[in-house]
CHARMM internal coordinates of N, CA and C (Angstrom, degrees):
IC EDIT
DIST 1 N 1 CA 1.4800
DIST 1 CA 1 C 1.5282
ANGL 1 N 1 CA 1 C 109.23
DIST 1 C 2 N 1.2738
ANGL 1 CA 1 C 2 N 115.69
DIHE 1 N 1 CA 1 C 2 N 148.43
DIST 2 N 2 CA 1.4890
ANGL 1 C 2 N 2 CA 123.08
DIHE 1 CA 1 C 2 N 2 CA 177.00
DIST 2 CA 2 C 1.5002
ANGL 2 N 2 CA 2 C 110.88
DIHE 1 C 2 N 2 CA 2 C -132.06
DIST 2 C 3 N 1.3375
ANGL 2 CA 2 C 3 N 115.00
DIHE 2 N 2 CA 2 C 3 N 159.91
DIST 3 N 3 CA 1.4657
ANGL 2 C 3 N 3 CA 121.13
DIHE 2 CA 2 C 3 N 3 CA 178.58
DIST 3 CA 3 C 1.5330
ANGL 3 N 3 CA 3 C 107.20
DIHE 2 C 3 N 3 CA 3 C -63.89
DIST 3 C 4 N 1.3290
ANGL 3 CA 3 C 4 N 117.23
DIHE 3 N 3 CA 3 C 4 N 130.04
DIST 4 N 4 CA 1.4769
ANGL 3 C 4 N 4 CA 120.45
DIHE 3 CA 3 C 4 N 4 CA 179.35
DIST 4 CA 4 C 1.5393
ANGL 4 N 4 CA 4 C 113.68
DIHE 3 C 4 N 4 CA 4 C -68.26
DIST 4 C 5 N 1.3145
ANGL 4 CA 4 C 5 N 117.09
DIHE 4 N 4 CA 4 C 5 N -17.85
DIST 5 N 5 CA 1.4698
ANGL 4 C 5 N 5 CA 121.39
DIHE 4 CA 4 C 5 N 5 CA -177.99
DIST 5 CA 5 C 1.5315
ANGL 5 N 5 CA 5 C 113.68
DIHE 4 C 5 N 5 CA 5 C -89.23
DIST 5 C 6 N 1.3568
ANGL 5 CA 5 C 6 N 115.67
DIHE 5 N 5 CA 5 C 6 N -50.07
DIST 6 N 6 CA 1.4922
ANGL 5 C 6 N 6 CA 119.39
DIHE 5 CA 5 C 6 N 6 CA -174.86
DIST 6 CA 6 C 1.5162
ANGL 6 N 6 CA 6 C 113.82
DIHE 5 C 6 N 6 CA 6 C -117.39
DIST 6 C 7 N 1.3380
ANGL 6 CA 6 C 7 N 116.59
DIHE 6 N 6 CA 6 C 7 N -0.29
DIST 7 N 7 CA 1.4581
ANGL 6 C 7 N 7 CA 123.30
DIHE 6 CA 6 C 7 N 7 CA 176.96
DIST 7 CA 7 C 1.5260
ANGL 7 N 7 CA 7 C 112.66
DIHE 6 C 7 N 7 CA 7 C 68.24
DIST 7 C 8 N 1.3384
ANGL 7 CA 7 C 8 N 118.23
DIHE 7 N 7 CA 7 C 8 N 19.77
DIST 8 N 8 CA 1.4632
ANGL 7 C 8 N 8 CA 122.18
DIHE 7 CA 7 C 8 N 8 CA 179.82
DIST 8 CA 8 C 1.5236
ANGL 8 N 8 CA 8 C 110.72
DIHE 7 C 8 N 8 CA 8 C -83.49
DIST 8 C 9 N 1.3379
ANGL 8 CA 8 C 9 N 116.94
DIHE 8 N 8 CA 8 C 9 N 151.15
DIST 9 N 9 CA 1.4257
ANGL 8 C 9 N 9 CA 122.09
DIHE 8 CA 8 C 9 N 9 CA 173.45
DIST 9 CA 9 C 1.4872
ANGL 9 N 9 CA 9 C 113.53
DIHE 8 C 9 N 9 CA 9 C -95.57
DIST 9 C 10 N 1.3485
ANGL 9 CA 9 C 10 N 116.08
DIHE 9 N 9 CA 9 C 10 N 2.31
DIST 10 N 10 CA 1.4899
ANGL 9 C 10 N 10 CA 123.04
DIHE 9 CA 9 C 10 N 10 CA -175.83
DIST 10 CA 10 C 1.5159
ANGL 10 N 10 CA 10 C 109.41
DIHE 9 C 10 N 10 CA 10 C -91.95
DIST 10 C 11 N 1.3070
ANGL 10 CA 10 C 11 N 116.04
DIHE 10 N 10 CA 10 C 11 N 77.29
DIST 11 N 11 CA 1.4946
ANGL 10 C 11 N 11 CA 120.98
DIHE 10 CA 10 C 11 N 11 CA -177.36
DIST 11 CA 11 C 1.5357
ANGL 11 N 11 CA 11 C 107.20
DIHE 10 C 11 N 11 CA 11 C -136.46
DIST 11 C 12 N 1.2907
ANGL 11 CA 11 C 12 N 115.34
DIHE 11 N 11 CA 11 C 12 N 164.79
DIST 12 N 12 CA 1.4839
ANGL 11 C 12 N 12 CA 121.36
DIHE 11 CA 11 C 12 N 12 CA 178.84
DIST 12 CA 12 C 1.5142
ANGL 12 N 12 CA 12 C 109.97
DIHE 11 C 12 N 12 CA 12 C -138.46
DIST 12 C 13 N 1.3104
ANGL 12 CA 12 C 13 N 114.57
DIHE 12 N 12 CA 12 C 13 N 152.55
DIST 13 N 13 CA 1.4356
ANGL 12 C 13 N 13 CA 122.23
DIHE 12 CA 12 C 13 N 13 CA 179.24
DIST 13 CA 13 C 1.5027
ANGL 13 N 13 CA 13 C 109.57
DIHE 12 C 13 N 13 CA 13 C -84.06
DIST 13 C 14 N 1.3268
ANGL 13 CA 13 C 14 N 120.53
DIHE 13 N 13 CA 13 C 14 N 127.59
DIST 14 N 14 CA 1.4416
ANGL 13 C 14 N 14 CA 123.06
DIHE 13 CA 13 C 14 N 14 CA -174.79
DIST 14 CA 14 C 1.5569
ANGL 14 N 14 CA 14 C 109.68
DIHE 13 C 14 N 14 CA 14 C -119.69
DIST 14 C 15 N 1.3258
ANGL 14 CA 14 C 15 N 117.45
DIHE 14 N 14 CA 14 C 15 N -3.57
DIST 15 N 15 CA 1.4446
ANGL 14 C 15 N 15 CA 120.02
DIHE 14 CA 14 C 15 N 15 CA -179.23
DIST 15 CA 15 C 1.5108
ANGL 15 N 15 CA 15 C 107.54
DIHE 14 C 15 N 15 CA 15 C -178.88
DIST 15 C 16 N 1.3602
ANGL 15 CA 15 C 16 N 114.72
DIHE 15 N 15 CA 15 C 16 N -178.45
DIST 16 N 16 CA 1.4631
ANGL 15 C 16 N 16 CA 119.69
DIHE 15 CA 15 C 16 N 16 CA 179.37
DIST 16 CA 16 C 1.5349
ANGL 16 N 16 CA 16 C 108.50
DIHE 15 C 16 N 16 CA 16 C -65.24
DIST 16 C 17 N 1.3449
ANGL 16 CA 16 C 17 N 116.71
DIHE 16 N 16 CA 16 C 17 N 113.45
DIST 17 N 17 CA 1.4635
ANGL 16 C 17 N 17 CA 125.10
DIHE 16 CA 16 C 17 N 17 CA -178.88
DIST 17 CA 17 C 1.5233
ANGL 17 N 17 CA 17 C 112.89
DIHE 16 C 17 N 17 CA 17 C 60.41
DIST 17 C 18 N 1.3555
ANGL 17 CA 17 C 18 N 118.90
DIHE 17 N 17 CA 17 C 18 N 24.07
DIST 18 N 18 CA 1.4513
ANGL 17 C 18 N 18 CA 122.30
DIHE 17 CA 17 C 18 N 18 CA 177.22
DIST 18 CA 18 C 1.5186
ANGL 18 N 18 CA 18 C 109.26
DIHE 17 C 18 N 18 CA 18 C -122.46
DIST 18 C 19 N 1.3332
ANGL 18 CA 18 C 19 N 114.96
DIHE 18 N 18 CA 18 C 19 N 137.86
DIST 19 N 19 CA 1.4542
ANGL 18 C 19 N 19 CA 120.62
DIHE 18 CA 18 C 19 N 19 CA -175.94
DIST 19 CA 19 C 1.5357
ANGL 19 N 19 CA 19 C 111.27
DIHE 18 C 19 N 19 CA 19 C -136.01
DIST 19 C 20 N 1.3455
ANGL 19 CA 19 C 20 N 115.98
DIHE 19 N 19 CA 19 C 20 N 155.57
DIST 20 N 20 CA 1.4784
ANGL 19 C 20 N 20 CA 122.64
DIHE 19 CA 19 C 20 N 20 CA 176.98
DIST 20 CA 20 C 1.4978
ANGL 20 N 20 CA 20 C 106.69
DIHE 19 C 20 N 20 CA 20 C -119.53
DIST 20 C 21 N 1.3187
ANGL 20 CA 20 C 21 N 119.60
DIHE 20 N 20 CA 20 C 21 N 128.42
DIST 21 N 21 CA 1.4661
ANGL 20 C 21 N 21 CA 122.82
DIHE 20 CA 20 C 21 N 21 CA 176.67
DIST 21 CA 21 C 1.5254
ANGL 21 N 21 CA 21 C 111.57
DIHE 20 C 21 N 21 CA 21 C -97.53
DIST 21 C 22 N 1.3399
ANGL 21 CA 21 C 22 N 117.28
DIHE 21 N 21 CA 21 C 22 N 123.75
DIST 22 N 22 CA 1.4392
ANGL 21 C 22 N 22 CA 120.40
DIHE 21 CA 21 C 22 N 22 CA 177.01
DIST 22 CA 22 C 1.4772
ANGL 22 N 22 CA 22 C 112.99
DIHE 21 C 22 N 22 CA 22 C -80.91
DIST 22 C 23 N 1.3450
ANGL 22 CA 22 C 23 N 118.06
DIHE 22 N 22 CA 22 C 23 N -8.88
DIST 23 N 23 CA 1.4468
ANGL 22 C 23 N 23 CA 121.83
DIHE 22 CA 22 C 23 N 23 CA 177.56
DIST 23 CA 23 C 1.5259
ANGL 23 N 23 CA 23 C 114.46
DIHE 22 C 23 N 23 CA 23 C -78.92
DIST 23 C 24 N 1.3322
ANGL 23 CA 23 C 24 N 115.25
DIHE 23 N 23 CA 23 C 24 N -38.37
DIST 24 N 24 CA 1.4563
ANGL 23 C 24 N 24 CA 120.74
DIHE 23 CA 23 C 24 N 24 CA -177.85
DIST 24 CA 24 C 1.5456
ANGL 24 N 24 CA 24 C 111.07
DIHE 23 C 24 N 24 CA 24 C -121.76
DIST 24 C 25 N 1.3125
ANGL 24 CA 24 C 25 N 117.66
DIHE 24 N 24 CA 24 C 25 N -0.53
DIST 25 N 25 CA 1.4664
ANGL 24 C 25 N 25 CA 123.00
DIHE 24 CA 24 C 25 N 25 CA 179.08
DIST 25 CA 25 C 1.5359
ANGL 25 N 25 CA 25 C 113.32
DIHE 24 C 25 N 25 CA 25 C 57.85
DIST 25 C 26 N 1.3119
ANGL 25 CA 25 C 26 N 115.35
DIHE 25 N 25 CA 25 C 26 N 41.47
DIST 26 N 26 CA 1.4887
ANGL 25 C 26 N 26 CA 120.94
DIHE 25 CA 25 C 26 N 26 CA 179.27
DIST 26 CA 26 C 1.4947
ANGL 26 N 26 CA 26 C 107.24
DIHE 25 C 26 N 26 CA 26 C -124.30
DIST 26 C 27 N 1.3409
ANGL 26 CA 26 C 27 N 112.82
DIHE 26 N 26 CA 26 C 27 N 153.47
DIST 27 N 27 CA 1.4738
ANGL 26 C 27 N 27 CA 120.72
DIHE 26 CA 26 C 27 N 27 CA 173.57
DIST 27 CA 27 C 1.5093
ANGL 27 N 27 CA 27 C 107.98
DIHE 26 C 27 N 27 CA 27 C -99.76
DIST 27 C 28 N 1.3054
ANGL 27 CA 27 C 28 N 114.42
DIHE 27 N 27 CA 27 C 28 N 149.90
DIST 28 N 28 CA 1.4749
ANGL 27 C 28 N 28 CA 119.44
DIHE 27 CA 27 C 28 N 28 CA 172.99
DIST 28 CA 28 C 1.4758
ANGL 28 N 28 CA 28 C 110.77
DIHE 27 C 28 N 28 CA 28 C -144.94
DIST 28 C 29 N 1.3474
ANGL 28 CA 28 C 29 N 114.74
DIHE 28 N 28 CA 28 C 29 N 151.30
DIST 29 N 29 CA 1.4372
ANGL 28 C 29 N 29 CA 119.96
DIHE 28 CA 28 C 29 N 29 CA 178.56
DIST 29 CA 29 C 1.5580
ANGL 29 N 29 CA 29 C 107.91
DIHE 28 C 29 N 29 CA 29 C -125.88
DIST 29 C 30 N 1.3206
ANGL 29 CA 29 C 30 N 114.95
DIHE 29 N 29 CA 29 C 30 N 145.20
DIST 30 N 30 CA 1.4616
ANGL 29 C 30 N 30 CA 120.61
DIHE 29 CA 29 C 30 N 30 CA -177.48
DIST 30 CA 30 C 1.5286
ANGL 30 N 30 CA 30 C 107.78
DIHE 29 C 30 N 30 CA 30 C -122.78
DIST 30 C 31 N 1.3385
ANGL 30 CA 30 C 31 N 114.05
DIHE 30 N 30 CA 30 C 31 N 128.64
DIST 31 N 31 CA 1.4618
ANGL 30 C 31 N 31 CA 120.81
DIHE 30 CA 30 C 31 N 31 CA 176.97
DIST 31 CA 31 C 1.4707
ANGL 31 N 31 CA 31 C 106.70
DIHE 30 C 31 N 31 CA 31 C -138.55
DIST 31 C 32 N 1.3862
ANGL 31 CA 31 C 32 N 118.76
DIHE 31 N 31 CA 31 C 32 N 98.47
DIST 32 N 32 CA 1.4233
ANGL 31 C 32 N 32 CA 122.24
DIHE 31 CA 31 C 32 N 32 CA -176.60
DIST 32 CA 32 C 1.5283
ANGL 32 N 32 CA 32 C 111.20
DIHE 31 C 32 N 32 CA 32 C 67.95
DIST 32 C 33 N 1.3486
ANGL 32 CA 32 C 33 N 117.02
DIHE 32 N 32 CA 32 C 33 N -119.75
DIST 33 N 33 CA 1.4393
ANGL 32 C 33 N 33 CA 122.75
DIHE 32 CA 32 C 33 N 33 CA 174.25
DIST 33 CA 33 C 1.5068
ANGL 33 N 33 CA 33 C 113.04
DIHE 32 C 33 N 33 CA 33 C -93.78
DIST 33 C 34 N 1.3375
ANGL 33 CA 33 C 34 N 118.65
DIHE 33 N 33 CA 33 C 34 N -4.28
DIST 34 N 34 CA 1.4752
ANGL 33 C 34 N 34 CA 124.56
DIHE 33 CA 33 C 34 N 34 CA -176.27
DIST 34 CA 34 C 1.5216
ANGL 34 N 34 CA 34 C 109.60
DIHE 33 C 34 N 34 CA 34 C -88.80
DIST 34 C 35 N 1.3150
ANGL 34 CA 34 C 35 N 116.76
DIHE 34 N 34 CA 34 C 35 N 123.52
DIST 35 N 35 CA 1.4570
ANGL 34 C 35 N 35 CA 122.84
DIHE 34 CA 34 C 35 N 35 CA 174.13
DIST 35 CA 35 C 1.5465
ANGL 35 N 35 CA 35 C 110.10
DIHE 34 C 35 N 35 CA 35 C -118.55
DIST 35 C 36 N 1.3247
ANGL 35 CA 35 C 36 N 117.00
DIHE 35 N 35 CA 35 C 36 N 127.36
DIST 36 N 36 CA 1.4462
ANGL 35 C 36 N 36 CA 119.93
DIHE 35 CA 35 C 36 N 36 CA 179.94
DIST 36 CA 36 C 1.5394
ANGL 36 N 36 CA 36 C 107.62
DIHE 35 C 36 N 36 CA 36 C -119.42
DIST 36 C 37 N 1.3485
ANGL 36 CA 36 C 37 N 115.20
DIHE 36 N 36 CA 36 C 37 N 134.33
DIST 37 N 37 CA 1.4887
ANGL 36 C 37 N 37 CA 121.91
DIHE 36 CA 36 C 37 N 37 CA -177.89
DIST 37 CA 37 C 1.4986
ANGL 37 N 37 CA 37 C 109.50
DIHE 36 C 37 N 37 CA 37 C -107.89
DIST 37 C 38 N 1.3268
ANGL 37 CA 37 C 38 N 114.79
DIHE 37 N 37 CA 37 C 38 N 144.85
DIST 38 N 38 CA 1.4828
ANGL 37 C 38 N 38 CA 121.88
DIHE 37 CA 37 C 38 N 38 CA -178.04
DIST 38 CA 38 C 1.5162
ANGL 38 N 38 CA 38 C 110.27
DIHE 37 C 38 N 38 CA 38 C -137.28
DIST 38 C 39 N 1.3255
ANGL 38 CA 38 C 39 N 116.34
DIHE 38 N 38 CA 38 C 39 N 136.64
DIST 39 N 39 CA 1.4694
ANGL 38 C 39 N 39 CA 121.35
DIHE 38 CA 38 C 39 N 39 CA 170.34
DIST 39 CA 39 C 1.5299
ANGL 39 N 39 CA 39 C 105.54
DIHE 38 C 39 N 39 CA 39 C -91.63
DIST 39 C 40 N 1.3152
ANGL 39 CA 39 C 40 N 116.15
DIHE 39 N 39 CA 39 C 40 N 144.25
DIST 40 N 40 CA 1.4715
ANGL 39 C 40 N 40 CA 120.77
DIHE 39 CA 39 C 40 N 40 CA 176.71
DIST 40 CA 40 C 1.5413
ANGL 40 N 40 CA 40 C 107.85
DIHE 39 C 40 N 40 CA 40 C -93.12
DIST 40 C 41 N 1.3434
ANGL 40 CA 40 C 41 N 117.00
DIHE 40 N 40 CA 40 C 41 N 117.09
DIST 41 N 41 CA 1.4698
ANGL 40 C 41 N 41 CA 121.36
DIHE 40 CA 40 C 41 N 41 CA -179.94
DIST 41 CA 41 C 1.5309
ANGL 41 N 41 CA 41 C 109.59
DIHE 40 C 41 N 41 CA 41 C -75.76
DIST 41 C 42 N 1.3118
ANGL 41 CA 41 C 42 N 115.92
DIHE 41 N 41 CA 41 C 42 N 168.45
DIST 42 N 42 CA 1.4650
ANGL 41 C 42 N 42 CA 122.38
DIHE 41 CA 41 C 42 N 42 CA -177.19
DIST 42 CA 42 C 1.5127
ANGL 42 N 42 CA 42 C 112.80
DIHE 41 C 42 N 42 CA 42 C -59.17
DIST 42 C 43 N 1.3417
ANGL 42 CA 42 C 43 N 116.27
DIHE 42 N 42 CA 42 C 43 N -32.29
DIST 43 N 43 CA 1.4726
ANGL 42 C 43 N 43 CA 120.09
DIHE 42 CA 42 C 43 N 43 CA -179.14
DIST 43 CA 43 C 1.5532
ANGL 43 N 43 CA 43 C 112.42
DIHE 42 C 43 N 43 CA 43 C -85.97
DIST 43 C 44 N 1.3547
ANGL 43 CA 43 C 44 N 116.35
DIHE 43 N 43 CA 43 C 44 N 2.90
DIST 44 N 44 CA 1.4602
ANGL 43 C 44 N 44 CA 121.66
DIHE 43 CA 43 C 44 N 44 CA 179.32
DIST 44 CA 44 C 1.4978
ANGL 44 N 44 CA 44 C 116.15
DIHE 43 C 44 N 44 CA 44 C 92.78
DIST 44 C 45 N 1.3269
ANGL 44 CA 44 C 45 N 116.97
DIHE 44 N 44 CA 44 C 45 N -4.58
DIST 45 N 45 CA 1.4670
ANGL 44 C 45 N 45 CA 120.61
DIHE 44 CA 44 C 45 N 45 CA -178.94
DIST 45 CA 45 C 1.5239
ANGL 45 N 45 CA 45 C 107.11
DIHE 44 C 45 N 45 CA 45 C -79.18
DIST 45 C 46 N 1.3180
ANGL 45 CA 45 C 46 N 113.25
DIHE 45 N 45 CA 45 C 46 N 161.44
DIST 46 N 46 CA 1.4923
ANGL 45 C 46 N 46 CA 120.33
DIHE 45 CA 45 C 46 N 46 CA -178.80
DIST 46 CA 46 C 1.5308
ANGL 46 N 46 CA 46 C 110.33
DIHE 45 C 46 N 46 CA 46 C -101.85
DIST 46 C 47 N 1.2986
ANGL 46 CA 46 C 47 N 116.84
DIHE 46 N 46 CA 46 C 47 N 133.57
DIST 47 N 47 CA 1.4534
ANGL 46 C 47 N 47 CA 124.53
DIHE 46 CA 46 C 47 N 47 CA 177.29
DIST 47 CA 47 C 1.5576
ANGL 47 N 47 CA 47 C 108.30
DIHE 46 C 47 N 47 CA 47 C -111.29
DIST 47 C 48 N 1.2938
ANGL 47 CA 47 C 48 N 118.95
DIHE 47 N 47 CA 47 C 48 N 117.60
DIST 48 N 48 CA 1.4491
ANGL 47 C 48 N 48 CA 120.27
DIHE 47 CA 47 C 48 N 48 CA -179.74
DIST 48 CA 48 C 1.5272
ANGL 48 N 48 CA 48 C 110.98
DIHE 47 C 48 N 48 CA 48 C -66.65
DIST 48 C 49 N 1.3348
ANGL 48 CA 48 C 49 N 115.02
DIHE 48 N 48 CA 48 C 49 N 139.80
DIST 49 N 49 CA 1.4664
ANGL 48 C 49 N 49 CA 123.06
DIHE 48 CA 48 C 49 N 49 CA -178.77
DIST 49 CA 49 C 1.5391
ANGL 49 N 49 CA 49 C 105.21
DIHE 48 C 49 N 49 CA 49 C -106.39
DIST 49 C 50 N 1.3281
ANGL 49 CA 49 C 50 N 116.36
DIHE 49 N 49 CA 49 C 50 N 121.80
DIST 50 N 50 CA 1.4533
ANGL 49 C 50 N 50 CA 120.16
DIHE 49 CA 49 C 50 N 50 CA 177.72
DIST 50 CA 50 C 1.5191
ANGL 50 N 50 CA 50 C 110.02
DIHE 49 C 50 N 50 CA 50 C -83.87
DIST 50 C 51 N 1.3130
ANGL 50 CA 50 C 51 N 118.22
DIHE 50 N 50 CA 50 C 51 N 114.44
DIST 51 N 51 CA 1.4878
ANGL 50 C 51 N 51 CA 120.42
DIHE 50 CA 50 C 51 N 51 CA -177.78
DIST 51 CA 51 C 1.4993
ANGL 51 N 51 CA 51 C 112.20
DIHE 50 C 51 N 51 CA 51 C -69.98
DIST 51 C 52 N 1.3436
ANGL 51 CA 51 C 52 N 119.20
DIHE 51 N 51 CA 51 C 52 N -14.64
DIST 52 N 52 CA 1.4556
ANGL 51 C 52 N 52 CA 120.89
DIHE 51 CA 51 C 52 N 52 CA -177.92
DIST 52 CA 52 C 1.5579
ANGL 52 N 52 CA 52 C 111.21
DIHE 51 C 52 N 52 CA 52 C -97.28
DIST 52 C 53 N 1.3154
ANGL 52 CA 52 C 53 N 117.68
DIHE 52 N 52 CA 52 C 53 N -2.00
DIST 53 N 53 CA 1.4569
ANGL 52 C 53 N 53 CA 121.82
DIHE 52 CA 52 C 53 N 53 CA -178.44
DIST 53 CA 53 C 1.5482
ANGL 53 N 53 CA 53 C 108.51
DIHE 52 C 53 N 53 CA 53 C -66.74
DIST 53 C 54 N 1.3398
ANGL 53 CA 53 C 54 N 115.87
DIHE 53 N 53 CA 53 C 54 N 134.93
DIST 54 N 54 CA 1.4700
ANGL 53 C 54 N 54 CA 116.53
DIHE 53 CA 53 C 54 N 54 CA 177.70
DIST 54 CA 54 C 1.5048
ANGL 54 N 54 CA 54 C 111.76
DIHE 53 C 54 N 54 CA 54 C -65.64
DIST 54 C 55 N 1.3454
ANGL 54 CA 54 C 55 N 114.67
DIHE 54 N 54 CA 54 C 55 N 148.14
DIST 55 N 55 CA 1.4511
ANGL 54 C 55 N 55 CA 120.42
DIHE 54 CA 54 C 55 N 55 CA 175.82
DIST 55 CA 55 C 1.5053
ANGL 55 N 55 CA 55 C 109.42
DIHE 54 C 55 N 55 CA 55 C -100.74
DIST 55 C 56 N 1.3293
ANGL 55 CA 55 C 56 N 116.92
DIHE 55 N 55 CA 55 C 56 N 145.56
DIST 56 N 56 CA 1.4454
ANGL 55 C 56 N 56 CA 120.77
DIHE 55 CA 55 C 56 N 56 CA 177.50
DIST 56 CA 56 C 1.4937
ANGL 56 N 56 CA 56 C 111.28
DIHE 55 C 56 N 56 CA 56 C -92.12
DIST 56 C 57 N 1.2939
ANGL 56 CA 56 C 57 N 115.82
DIHE 56 N 56 CA 56 C 57 N 136.57
DIST 57 N 57 CA 1.4567
ANGL 56 C 57 N 57 CA 121.26
DIHE 56 CA 56 C 57 N 57 CA 179.25
DIST 57 CA 57 C 1.5170
ANGL 57 N 57 CA 57 C 109.86
DIHE 56 C 57 N 57 CA 57 C -120.01
DIST 57 C 58 N 1.3201
ANGL 57 CA 57 C 58 N 116.87
DIHE 57 N 57 CA 57 C 58 N 132.67
DIST 58 N 58 CA 1.4377
ANGL 57 C 58 N 58 CA 122.04
DIHE 57 CA 57 C 58 N 58 CA -178.91
DIST 58 CA 58 C 1.5077
ANGL 58 N 58 CA 58 C 110.02
DIHE 57 C 58 N 58 CA 58 C -114.13
DIST 58 C 59 N 1.3332
ANGL 58 CA 58 C 59 N 115.57
DIHE 58 N 58 CA 58 C 59 N 135.91
DIST 59 N 59 CA 1.4503
ANGL 58 C 59 N 59 CA 119.06
DIHE 58 CA 58 C 59 N 59 CA 177.96
DIST 59 CA 59 C 1.5506
ANGL 59 N 59 CA 59 C 109.71
DIHE 58 C 59 N 59 CA 59 C -100.97
DIST 59 C 60 N 1.2834
ANGL 59 CA 59 C 60 N 115.61
DIHE 59 N 59 CA 59 C 60 N 132.03
DIST 60 N 60 CA 1.4727
ANGL 59 C 60 N 60 CA 119.83
DIHE 59 CA 59 C 60 N 60 CA 178.84
DIST 60 CA 60 C 1.5491
ANGL 60 N 60 CA 60 C 110.60
DIHE 59 C 60 N 60 CA 60 C -74.10
DIST 60 C 61 N 1.3085
ANGL 60 CA 60 C 61 N 112.87
DIHE 60 N 60 CA 60 C 61 N 141.51
DIST 61 N 61 CA 1.4673
ANGL 60 C 61 N 61 CA 119.93
DIHE 60 CA 60 C 61 N 61 CA 174.43
DIST 61 CA 61 C 1.5379
ANGL 61 N 61 CA 61 C 113.66
DIHE 60 C 61 N 61 CA 61 C 88.73
DIST 61 C 62 N 1.2809
ANGL 61 CA 61 C 62 N 119.27
DIHE 61 N 61 CA 61 C 62 N 4.93
DIST 62 N 62 CA 1.4557
ANGL 61 C 62 N 62 CA 121.43
DIHE 61 CA 61 C 62 N 62 CA 178.58
DIST 62 CA 62 C 1.5183
ANGL 62 N 62 CA 62 C 109.72
DIHE 61 C 62 N 62 CA 62 C -106.54
DIST 62 C 63 N 1.2775
ANGL 62 CA 62 C 63 N 119.42
DIHE 62 N 62 CA 62 C 63 N 106.80
DIST 63 N 63 CA 1.4874
ANGL 62 C 63 N 63 CA 121.60
DIHE 62 CA 62 C 63 N 63 CA -176.68
DIST 63 CA 63 C 1.4976
ANGL 63 N 63 CA 63 C 110.30
DIHE 62 C 63 N 63 CA 63 C -127.55
END
COOR INIT
IC SEED 1 N 1 CA 1 C
IC BUILD
């Protein structure tokens, strides 16, 4: 198995179907075919990451 976010094999199990990736510092949970990604906030809380959210791209040299 690999991290669904960064494809790293450097992860650890932290709970039932919950894992922490040391490659991208994100938590993920797996339930059947459903994978949920979480960022760990400074206070230790989890913030869900929406995989369908659009990403912003910036072009250099356009002002």
